[in-house]
N, C-alpha and C positions, 0 to 999 in steps of 0.2 A: 243460785246453786251454792249457798253458804255452807251447807253441811253435805259434803260429797261422800261421806263415809257410807251412806246407804247404797251408793252406786256400786260399791265394791262387794256387796253381799252375794250377788249372783256368782261372781268369780270365786269367792272364798268358799261358797257352798259346794263347789265342784271338787274341792280338796285335791287338786291335781298334784301328782308327784313330779311333774315336769311342766314347762311352759305350755300355755294354751296353744294348740296348733290348729290352724284353719288351712286346709289344702284341697286342691282339686284344679281342674282346668280353667284357664282364663275364660274360655267360652264353652258352653254346652253346644256340641256340633251335631251329634246324632245320639239316639238312644243307646246304641251299642257302645259308642265311645264313653258316654257318661257312666254306664253301668260297669264297663270293663275297668275304668280307672278306680271307681268306687270299691270294687271287689279287691283290687290290688292294694287299696289303702285300709281295707277292713280291719285287719289285725295289727295295725301299727299304732303309733302314738297320736294319730290324727283324731281330734275331738269334733271337728265340724267339716263337712264336705262342701266345698264351695264350687260354684259354676256360674258364669255370667250368662244370664238369660237374655237381657237387653244390654247391648254394648254401645255406649256413647262413643262415637268416633269423631276425630277432628274434622275429617272431610267426608262427604257422602260418597257412596260407591264402594266403600269397604264393607266387610261383613259386619252387620250390626246386630247379630244375635238371632236365635231361632224364634224368640218370642214365647208366648204363654205355653206352647206345647212342651217346652223344656221343663216347666214346673211339674208336669206329669212324670217326667223322667226322674226328677229329684224325689218325687214321692215314692217312686219305685226303689230308688237308692235306699231310702229309709226302711222300706218294707223288706228288702233283700239283705241288707248289710247291718241294719241297726244304727248306722251313722246318722248323726243329726245333720241338717242341711243349712246352707247359707247362700244368699244371692244378693245382688245389688238392686236397689230400687231408686227411681228418680222422679216419680210422681204418684199421685193418688191411685191411679189405675194399677200401677205396679204393686203398690202396697196391698190393695184389695185382693189382687190375684195371688200374691205370695201368702197372705193370711188364709185365703181359701184353700190353698194347697199345703197348709201347715208347715211352711218353711220356718225353721227354728231361730235363725239369726239373719237379720237384715243389715246391710251396710249401705251407707250413703257415699257416693263417689265424690272425688275432688271437684269435678265440674259442677256438681249440684251444691256442694258446700259453699261455693262462692255466692250463691243467690239466696238471700233471706226469704224471698217469695217461695222458692222451691222448698226450702227447709220447713217453712210454716205450713205449706200444703201437706207435706209428708207427716209433720207432727200432728196436724189435725186428723189425718187419716189413721194414724197409729194410736190416737188417744185411747187410753184404757187397756191397751194390749200389754201382755206380759212377755212379749218377745224381746230378745236381746237386740239392741240397735247400736251399731258402731258407726262413727262418723270419721271419714277420711279427712285429712287436712286439705284446705283449699289449694288450688293450683299455685297461687302465689304465697309467699311466706308472711301470712297475716294471722297472728295468734288470736286477735280479737274476733275475727270472722269465724275462726275455728271454734272458739269457746262459745261464741254467740249461737252457733248451730246447736251445740250441746245444750245450752240453756233453753232454747226454744223447745227442744224435745223434752227436757226435764219439766218445764212448765206445763207440758201436755200430759204429765202424769206418768211418763215412761221412766221406770226405775232401773231397768237393766241396761245401763248405758256404758259406752266406752269409746275410745278413739283409736284410729289407725293412722300411723305415721308412714306416709308413702312417698315422702320427698317432695321437692318443689321445683317447678319449671324455672329455667334460666336461659337467657339468650347466649350465655357464654358456653364455650365448648369445654366439657369436663369428662372425666371417665364415667360419670354416672348418667343415667337417663334422666333422673330427677335428683338434684342435689339434696343430701340428707338434712342439712341445716340442723344438726343435732342440738344446737343450743336452744332452738324453739321448743323441741320436744322436752328438753330438760327444764325449761322455764315452765312449761305446762305441768310437768311432774311436781315442780316446786310449789306452784300455786294450788294444784289440786292433786295431792299425793294419793288420794283414794280413788281417783278416776282410772279405771283399767286402761292400759296403754299397750297397743299391739303394733308390731313393726311389719311392714310389707317390703321385704328386701327385693322382691321380684320387680316392683315398679321403681324402686330406688335405683337399682343397678341396670336393669334392662338387659343383663347378661347373666346367664346361668352360672358361669364360673366365678362370679363375685358374690353369689348369694350367701355362701357360708360365712365369709368375712363380715358382711354387713349384719347377718344374724347374730354372730358372736358379739359384735359391738353393741347391738341392741340389748342382748342379755347382760353384758357387762354394765350397761346403764340401767339395769333393773326393769327392763320392759317385761310385761306380763305374758307376752305371747308373740307368735309369728303367723303371718299369712303368706304362704308360699304356693305359687302356681305350679301345678303338677299335671303332666300329660304322659300318656303311654308312648306317644310318638312325637316328641316336642318339635322336631324339625319340620314336621308336616302339619302343625297346628294351624287352625284357620285365623288365629290372631295371636300377636305377641309371642311368636315361636321362640325367639332368641332367649327369652327370660324364663322359660318353663323347664322344669327338671322332671325326670322320670320318677315313678314311685320308689324305685330301688335307690336312686340317688337321694331322694328325700329321707329315706330311712337312714342312709349313711350319714347325711348331714346331722340328723337328730342324734345319732350315736356319738358323733365327733364333737358336738357342741359341749362346751364346758359350762355347767350351771354354777354360778358363783353364790356363795352365802352373802346375805345382805350385810352382815357384820360378824365380828368375832369378839367374844368377851375375854379372850386370853389377854393377860396384863401386858405382856411384852409387845404384842401386836398393837394394843391400844396406845401404849406409850410411844411406839415408833410412829404410828399414824399421827398422833398429836404433834410430834416433833416435825414431821414432814409438812403438816398443815400450817404450823407456825412459820416455817420457812417460806411457804407459799404466800402467806399473809404479808410477810415482810417484802417479798419480791413484788407482789401486787401493788403495795403502797409505793415502792420505788418506781414501778411502771407508770403509775398515775403522776408521780412527781416529775419524771422525765418527760412525759407527754405534755404536762403543763409548761415546762421549760421550752419544749419545742414550739408550742403555740405562741409563746412570747417572742421567739425568734421570727415566727411567721408574721406576727404583728409588725415587727421591725421591717420585714421585707415589704409588707403592705404599705407602710409609710414611705419607703423609698420609691415604690411603684407609683404611689399617689403623687409624690413630688415631681416625678419625671413623666407622668401620664403614660405609664406602661401597662399593658394588659395583664390581668391577674394570672390567667392560665398560660403557662409556658410549656407546651407539649414536649419539646425536645428534652428539656430538663427533667420532666416527669418520667418520660420513657427511660432515660439514663438511670434515674434513681431506682425505678422498678426493676430493671434488668440487674442492676448491681445487688439490690436487696434479695432478689430471688436466689442468686448464687450464694450470697452470704447466708441466707436462711438454710439452704441445702447443706452448707458446711456445718451448720449447727443442728442438723437433724429435723428441720422444719419443712413441711411439704410446700410445694409451689402454690397449691390451692390456698393454704392458710396465709402465706406471705402476701399473696395477691389481695385477699380479702382485708387483711390487716392494714396494708399500706394504702389501699383504695380508701378505706375509712379515714385514715390519718390525713391523706391528701385532701379529701373532701372537707375535713374539718379545717385544714390550713386555708383552703380556698374561701371557706365561709368567713374565717377571721379576716382575710385580706379584703374580701368584697365588702365586709362591714365598714372597714376603714376607708376604702375608695368611695363607696356610696355615701358615706358621711361627708366626704369632701365635696361630692357633687351636690348634696343637699345644701351645703354652705354657699356654694356658688349660686344656686337657684334663689336662695333667700336674699342674697345681696342684689 
């Protein structure tokens, strides 16, 4: 995927005055429900009407979608409202049925992206199609796996490609259903700036009252669009009720979102920006310098532990540091989530340094 510029053509050709908007219910439940929501979204900024036909669930027994009959309902949506349609596909059969019912946009879910076998099957089934295909990030924060899925589809001759950032699973308790890990999306943007990038605030948050803030963050980071789950009666939705908004709320969200300019050519702005960036560069260098010094102290601690045959990991000390740094971070305007991630990474690097010293000592004993 050396030249990703061609992938942007389908989005540029739409010449949208606002971000691309994909909206509709998490699941197609009944024909009446699907058509009602579609008609309420008909004269809004929604570009594609989404509905889950097949619903991959973590455990059996939950509602797993109405199946192929829902595709007939999506076809009716297009006929009655003119809205283009979108749904998730997870295997060759899904693809064949979606193409047969002229679904305009297909997306591949997070559970499917993790498997190169599934992606290859879908890519083979889509070969030669001119449909738009979007790939959600895998469940775990693995950029290579995400890009690998896009590359398989690109090699199958699919030109209208894009990705959906829907957050990543974590065993830790956070305010998000799936943590955003914005840095991965930013890295993807940096490596492939012409690959259209859509944000899914519904799955990131899991809560409707957080959707606006995450959507705004995505737009501030130059995302190309949003996928927002929308239901006429969210509290009684058959799946993911807590993260769906009403069509009226969606319209209000779109009105309230601030669309940023990518840049500004005004001289004063550019000079001020350059000055701020120069300051950040200096501070970043100082951070690296300080971290390097910290690891040298960690090496000294490793030598002391080696001499006294003391375990590398000292849990009480670590917990004390973490608690102190969270409070210190809050006083400096840093979120607890950020401080936790940063110090866990620093702590792990310190342990690696100390283990290297202790293990080297063990190797010397074995050789003797």
